[in-house]
N, C-alpha and C positions, 0 to 999 in steps of 0.2 A: 535343539535349537539354541543358537546364540542369544536370541532375543525374542520377546513376545512381539515387538513392533519394529520393523525395519522402515525407518523414515528416509525417503530419498529427496534430498534438497535441504540445504541448511539456511535458506533465506528466512523472512519473517514467518512465512507459512510453515515451513518445516519445522522451525524452532518452537512456534507456538504448539503445533500438533505433538511435538516430543515432550514439551513441558507438561501439557495437560494429560497425555497418556502415561507419563512416568510415574504417576501415582498408582497405577494399575498393573504395571509390569515392566520388564526391563526393555529400554529403548536403546537402539543403535541408530544414530542419525549419520547418514553417508552424504558428504558434501563433495562435489567433484572438483572444486577449486581449493587452492592452498588456504583461502580465507572464506569463511561462511559468509553468505549474503552479498558476494562480491558484484553480481550483475544488476540486481535491482534494489534490494535493501539498503546496501551501503552507499547508494547513489540517490537516495530519496531526501527531498526536503518536505517531510510530511507535516500535514496539518490535520488535527482532529476537528472535524466539521460535521455536525448533524443536519447541515444544509446541503450537503454534497452527495450527489448520486441519486439513483432512483429509490423507490420506497422500500425495497428489500435492503438495499445498502444502508439506508438511513436508520432502518430498524436494527441492523447488526451493529451499526456505529453506536446507537444509544445503548445496546445491550453491552457494550464494551466499556462504557464510561466508568462505571464502578471500579473495575480493575485498573483503568489508567489513572483515576483520581486517586485511589488508596490501594496500590499494590500489596501483596502479601509482604509481612515483615522480612527484611533482608533482600528483597527482590532487587532494589536499586537505591544506591546512596544519594541520588538526587531525584526531584520530582519528574515524572514522566511527561507531565503537561505544564505549560506555562501560557499565560494569556497572550492572545495576538489579535483576535478579530479580523474581519474582512471587509474592506470597502469595495463595493461593486458598482461600476459605473455604466451609464448607457447613453450613447449619443442620440440625437434627434432622429425621429423615425423608427425607433426600436421600442416604442411603447407597449406593443403587444407583447414582445418577448419579456420586457421588464415586468409587466403586469403579471404574467403567467409565473414568473419566477418568484415574485414577492409573494403571490397567493399561495404558491406551493410551501414557501419557507416560513409562512406564518404559522404553519402546524409543527414547526420545531419546537423542542422543550423551551428554548429561549428564542422567541420569534425574531425573524428579521424585521428591520423597520426601514422605511423611507425616510431619507432626510433631505432638506431643502440644499439644492446645489450650492448655495452660498456658504454651506457649512463645510464643503468637501475640503477646503484647503486647511481647515481646523485639524482635520484627521491626517491629511498628507499634503504639506504645503507645496510640493513640486508638481501636483496635477495642475495641468494647463487651464487657467481660467477661461471660461466660456466654451470649452471643448465638449462638455458633456451636459446632456439636457436633464437627467435624472440620476439619483444615486441612492443606494441602500447600504445599511450596515448589517453585518452578521456578527453580532456582539460576542458570541459563546465561542467562536472558533479559537482553537489553541495550537500552539506548536507542540509537536511530539518530539522527545529526545529519542530519536531512532536507535541510536547505539545502546542507550541504557535499556530500552525495552528489549531489543534483540539480544544483548548479552545477558540480561536478566532470565530470559527463557532458556537460553544455553546452559547458564549456571545452574538452573534449576533442573535441567536433565541430569547433569552430572551429579548434582546433590542427591539425586534419588537413584543413584547407581548406574545411570545411563552412560552412554559413550558417544562422543562426537568425533567421526573420522574424516579427516580432510584429504584431499587429493584422491578421493574415492570415487571416480566416475563409474557408474554402473554400465557394464558392458553387455550383460545378459541377466534375464530373470527366468528362473526355472521354477515351474510348480512342482512341489514335492506332496506325497501323501499327506503330510501334516504341516505345511507351510510353504515357504520359498527359499530359494538360494539364489543369492545375488553375487555375480562375479564382478570384481572391481580391479582397478589398477594397483591396489594395495592388498588384495587378498579376496577371500570368499567369506561371505556372511550368510547366516540363515535366520529366519524369523518366521513366526506364526502367521503373522499379517504383515502386508506391505502398504505403506501410506505414501501416494505419489503427490510430493509437494515440490516437484521439480521445475516449477515456474515455466520459462519459455520452453523448457524441454519436456513438460508434462505429457504431451500427446506422444512424443517419441518413447517415453519411459512406458506408457500404457501399451504401445505396440510391442515392446519387448516382452510384455507379460501376456500378450495375446488378447488385449483388451482394446475395443474400438476406441479411437481418438473421439474427442467431444468437440473438436474444432476450435482450439484455442489460438488466438493470434497474438504473437509479441509485437509490442509497439514501442517505437523509439521516442523518448521524451528528452529534450535538450534543456539545459540550464547553464547559466554562466554568471560570473561575478564582475561588477563594475564599481568604480569609485563613486562616493557621494560627492556633492559640490563641498568646496572647502568650508570648514566650520560647521557643517550640517550634521546633527546627531539624529539618528533615525531610529534607535532601538525601540521606541514605543509607538513607532507607525504600525498601522495594520497592514496586512496583505492587500495589495490593490490589484483588481482585476476588472475587466469588462464583463458584463452580463453573458455577452456571446463566448466568452472563454477563448480569446484569441491571443492573450497574454496574461501574465501575472508578474508581480515583483513584490519583494518583501526585504526587510533587513536581515543581514546574515553576516556575523563576525566583522562588523564595522563597515561593511560594504553593502552593495544591493544585489540581491540574487534575482535574476530575470529568467523567464521562459516564455517562448512563443506559444506554449501549451500545445506543441506538436503532438501527434499520435500517428506515426509513419509506421505502417506494417514493414517488419523487418525480420528476416531469418534469426533463429537463436544464434547468439554468439556475443562476443565482446565488443559491444557497439561504441562507436565515437561520434562525437557531435559533427554535425554537417555545418560547414561555413555559412551555406545559405540560410539555415535555420537560425543560427546565430545572428546574421544580418537582419533577417526578418523581425527577431525578437527585439533587437535594438531599435530598429525603425519604429516598431509599433509602440514601444515605450517613449521614444523620443516624441512622437506624435501626440501621445497621451499626457506628456509631462513637459516641464521646462528643462528637463535634464539633456545635457549634451554628452554623448558617449564618445570618448576618445580612445579608451583602451579596454580590452577584456583581460582581466587578470587570470582567470581560469574558467575553463569550459568542459562540460562533460555531458555524457547522455547515459540513460539506463533504460531497461526494459521493463514495461508493465504489461502483463499478459491477461487478455481479456477473452471471455466467451462472447458468442454472438449476441446474447442479451446483457452483457455488461454486468452479469451477476456471478458471484463465485460459484465454484463447483466443488461440493463437499458432501462425502458420504460413500456409501458401499457401492461397488460396482454390481449391477444386477446379472453380469455375464460371467464373471470369474470370482469364485469364493476367495475370501481373504485379500482382496485387493480394494483399496479405498483411495478416493480422490481428495485432494486438498490443494486446489489449484484455481486459476483464473480470478485472482484477487484484484487484478487490474490496478488502478491507481488508488485503491482503497485499502491496501494491504495493512498499513500500520493501524488503521482506525478499527479495522474489523477483525484482526487476528485474534485478540482475546477472546471474543465471543464465539468465533468459529472454532477455536481450539476447544472450548468447553462443549460446544455442540458435538464435535467429532468423538470426544471421550465419552459422551453420553450415548452416541450412536454405537460405539463399538462395545461398551460395557453394559449398557442398558441401565445404568444408574442415572436418574434424572439430575441435570446440572443445576448446581446452586446459582442463585442470582436470577436475573430476568430469563423468561422462558423464551426459546427461539424455535420457530416453525422450520423444520428441516426440508419441508416440500419445495420451496422456491429454488433452493440450492442443490438439490438432488441431481446427480449425474444422469439418471434414467429420463430426465426431460428432454435430452437430445435424442433419445433412441426410442 
């Protein structure tokens, strides 16, 4: 065998899986593109938020906090987290949704809190006065340095004797008596176990291995950058969204990053932003603020791949020996990757993970079959 673990996919899922497994055996990570993390990880404006997602996702996020707050020595030359916060707004007539969200987020380690609408401009002065009826602050949300996290995982794989192979699209997976053989565009690789971390292509990879797909859906998310008003400095603003999650914006590189929070089912591929989504996002932000958007400097789209229940899929296949899932991280990948990587290593090795304990049942692949 060339490796103990063949990891298919070099985004944040595969990188975390490989990093945590590399302590227990040789890892070969196979990335189909020339740049690891090209389709989702490299296009993410990630936030660490223990207010975001359902109960399973929030628990996984909390279990990742210790790693992101204090990564291992040498993991990153810069902090992985920096304070940001979120200001969530609600127009008149949406009290039921607002109350439900607030009640849910009071259980977060740092609870969300409602603020008077007269305070909104103190947090973000361009929010349109009188537009919103209620507002809340999610104070503990933080920006994630996506590149530092991703590259730290990849460096860790190499430091433990592993290999990251780019331009290695897997064309076939063959079950051997003692493992697997993967045929790629740059050669053949064998490994005792396969970890399917192929993101939008994960169901396709499963079919190559003779494993039933779990029904993952790639979803397109659009983002773009616009200018701030002259003389306005925004680096200390929170991310601003509405409670219904129809848009968000936040400071980014001296400009404002805007998204219409779209989640359009899209075949796996190199997705591009849709002009209509950009127009919708711009219109929603102009309605919510006093901003007048004249120019889009840069627009992009990425894929977030979700299971039907919007919960990650991590664990052993119940059908085929030596095949493991690490997919369906949806829009939560950056904030749950550290805890899910620890969980995967524990499932493979039987060694209990250090740090917060994680229940593997809600993320198990067999919940779909």
